[in-house]
Phi, psi and omega in degrees: 000118181276143176279146175279159188305318182301320181290325177294317181290327176296316177301313180298317180299314180295318178298316181296320177298321180293318177298316181292327175299312180294322179298310180297322179298315180292320178298320182292330182279338190260130178281346179225158183238107168246106189304318178302322179290320177299314180298322178295317180295321177296313181302325182271356181287150173299143178251156181293338179198177173279121185274071176213149179289153177302321182296312181296317180297320180296320178299315181292321178296317178298320177298317181293321177298326180278358179077019180275136182288158175291138178254117175044050181256138178298148183303321181291324177290320178300316178300319179297312181293328176295322177291319177299316180297316179302314180291323177301313181300321178295315180292326180299322177292323182284326183232071185295342182274349182275150180284164176305313182297318178298317181292317178297320178299319177299317183294309187294340178269003174277157174302141180255149182292338178198179183277343183058041176236154174283155175304323179298316179296318176303313179300319179295316178299312182298318178300312180296320179297311185291330181265007174083013182303315182294319179299315179296320181297316179296313181297321178297319181291322179296326179286331182227074187297343179280358180085015182268000000 
């Protein structure tokens, strides 16, 4: 089941707001500004949720339940899915009547210990947010909803 563009952009907007919240918090705490260090601190900051779709997380949890190894996954994403899986197992014991998807949805909407992004990716997101890249991208899609 494919997500429609609006739901993807809403997810992106919420993730970007969360990154900027952590960015502003780190800037306010620091008496000096070394951007690579700020980006590292943001990446390690607690996030409002796990910034992955319920569908993608459910696929990875199902793979882990089947004992299938991660295929070419970045270490930070692997760490994120391992944490989601750990929490899923705890909830499965607590709510045995709920489906895998329901439990994974509960987990990904819980606060996450960090963003599971590299400092470089955080820097790229912040640059794009601040220079309006996402706003231009959304407006272009609204003008041409077929993606043309």
